[in-house]
Residue, then its C-alpha position, 0 to 999 in steps of 0.5 A: m083739813t085739820s089734824p084729827l089728833p089732839p096736840y098732846v097725842a100727836a107730840h107723844t106718838p112714837t114714830g121709830l122702831l122700839i128695839g131693846g127698850e129704846w126708840r130708834p130710826a130705821s137702818g137705811r130704809g127711811t120712812f113710810p106715810v101713815a094716812d087718815p082714810a077719811t081725808t087721805d091726809v098723811l098723819f105721820e111718817v113712820a120708820d120703815a124697818t129693814p131685815e137688819d132691824g128685824r134681826a136686832a129686834l130678835d137679838a134684843a128679845c133673845a137677850a131679855a129672854p133669860a132675865w124675863r123668864e126668871v121674873a116672879p110670876r107675881a111681878r109679871s102680873e103687876v107690870l101687866r096690871a100697871v099697863f091695864e091701868a095706864v091704858v084705861a087712863r089713856t083711853e082718849d089719847l089711844a082712841a083718838l089715834i085709832t080713829a085717826e089711822g083707822g077711821k072708826p068712829l070714836a065711840e067704837a075706838r073707845a070701845e076697842v080700847q076698853y076691849a084691849a085693856e081686858y086682855v091685859r087685865w085677864y092675863s095679868e091675873q093668868a100670869v099667877r095661875v099657870d098650872g102644873l101637875a104632880r101625881r103618883a104614876p098608875a103603875g106605882t113605880h115613879h112620880q110624874m110632874v108636868l111643868r109648863r115653861p115659856v116657849g121662847p121668843a115670839l113674833l107677833i104679826a098683827p092686822w090693821n082693823f084693830p090696832i090695839a086689841m089685836i096687839t094686847r090679845k098677843v102681847a099680854p099672854a106672851l108676856a104673862a107666860g115669860c116670853p119676849v116678843v117681836v111685834k110687827p104692826a100693820r103698815l096702815t096702823p102702826l101709830t096706836t101700836a107704838y103708843f101702847a108699846e111706850i106705855v109698856r116700856e115705861e112700866l117695865e123701866a119703872r120697875d127695873l124689868p128688862t125693857g127688851v121683851l117688847n120690840v116693835v118693828p113697823t115696816a111697809s115691806s112685811g115679808d122682807v122683815s118676817a121671813p129672816l126671823l122665821a128662818d132664825p132658829r132662835l125664834r120659837k113661836l109665830s102669832f098671826t092675825g090676817s088673811t088666810e092667803v098670807g097665813r098659808t105662806l107664813l105657815k110654810q115658812a114656819a114649818d122648817g123651823v117647826l115653830r109653834t103657830s097661831m093663826e087667826l085667819g079669814g072668815n065668811a060668817p053666816f048669820l042665820v035668822f029662822d022664822d021663829a026669831d025675834l026680828d027686832a033682835a035679830v035686826e039689832g044684832a045684824v047691824a052690830a055684827k055687820m057694821r062694826n068697823s064698817g064691816q072690816t072685821c073677820v067676825a063680821a057677818n058675811r052671809f045673811l041666811v034668812q028663812q023664807g017665812v021672815a026674809a022680806e020682813f027681815t030685809d025690809r027692817l035691815s035696810a031701814a036700819f042701815e039707812r039710819l046709820v050716819m057715814g062720815r069722819g070718825t071724829d063727828p060725834d053723830v057718825t056711826v059708819g067711818p071710812l074703809i081703810e084705803r082705796s083698794a078696800v072700796d074698789h073690792v066692795e064695789d066690784l062685789v056689789a056690781e057683780a052681785a047686781d049683774a047676777g040678779a041681785r037687788v040693791r035695797t039701800g046703798g050700792e054707790r060710791p059717794g062723791r066725797r073725799g076719803w075712802f067711803y062706801p055706804p051701808t048696803v043691803l042686797d037681797r035676791v043674791p045668788p048663793d054662788a055670788r062672790a059677795v057670798q062666797e068671798e069675805i066682803f070686808g066692808p059695809v055690805a049685807p047680802v041676803v040669801t033665803f033658805g027653806d028648812e033648818a037642814e038647808g040653812i045649816r047646809l048653806a052656813n057650812a058651804t065655805e072653806y071658812g069656819l071662824v064665827a057663825y050667828a043665829y037667831t031662834r027661839d028654839v032651844g033644841r034648834a040652838m043646840r043642834l046649831a051649836e053641834e052642826v054649824e062649822a065654826g070655832m065660835i057661835g053666837i046664838n041671839r047675839g050679834m057680838v062674840s068676842d070676849a077677852t075671857a073666852p077662847f077666840g079662833g076658828v076652824k077649817s081655813s080660819g086658822l089654828g089655836r085660840e087667843g083669849g081665855e085660859a086657852g090664850i096663855e097656853e099658846y106660849l107655854e110648853p109642857v115638860y114631863v119629868a119622871l121622878 
């Protein structure tokens, strides 16, 4: 099987650790493999950071902190703008890497690069818009000033499913605010992060700015590297995107140092379809909300809650739409559904579908692992799914759409809220009053009304309940890296 990477990209993708502006090998642990999930072929061997490497990266971040903090906001803005332009110019290179190590179709990979670039552009603009306050105290006895200053060195832990977008969503606001960072990319997809980090390093070096503000430590043993950093009093901020289970562990570790934390954790998104919905639009939105990255996103629609009057027709249409999707290697221009990320992901999805079928659910399309190389599972629609099935109660993280019917609006909202998670929800209805009630009553940090996609670099991204703390994106994103200081004059 030929490599999915163009020769230039393969030759210019760093595979080491970026510490203090220099790429270097790991100190003693060697390397770990990064494979193409569509073929299982190994693409690269990547340096496997040790705890000592993690401390060296934090040393470099701390050494760069004073100089970076003093860099003028306009200069930070301009270097981020240059990074944005470089990312856009190298869209094809980055998309090839995303597809190679993550499996998503090239069209989706290109869209991710554009989405990621928008975070860099947005925070290049926000770098010069950090507001303060100056006013006379109400008592008239003094004046009040509120300044905003960088929180300090930050540890950014990113997931595998969006290997550049999740990095820019964290790195761009941190650098804009004046915070140096240590990035721990996902074990499964570190190559795209490394390529992006080299773009940033080049732009910093070209302007004689401290390159140690961005350090990257890939590792196959995340806890071994992150735990000592979280215990180091010099670290002042943690941003994590990943599972709720891991997030809870990291929060406990961060508690001793009273770290500022941002947590974007698991989801169990309801997709509500009411009797008055435009079914053409609802099916189109359902495919977008469910099938991006083969369902491997935290904002993927997880439970399709459909009102009884349209349940049969919606399920028929959704099944037909899923059957039109083309599964295969992401480099094929006709492919719309790539592989899952690794064997355990396929095993998990297969188990959920089997358990739902055993409990009475009906497989409308898909439902069987194909006999082909790579970690593939077909787009699958289930109906007659019991509300207590694991496929409804747990985050699927795969291309499976379980349909559950409901009666009136109140029951639909109750089912939507019957989860510990609250990241995002989707709803299709023509009733404006209902749309406003949903906005008030559905327990989610983000709600898409008649839209199958909500992510936007200029809007706050995050959840409630067990889906996380804090927000990324929009004006709120840079606030996560700033602390207010009140001065009484």
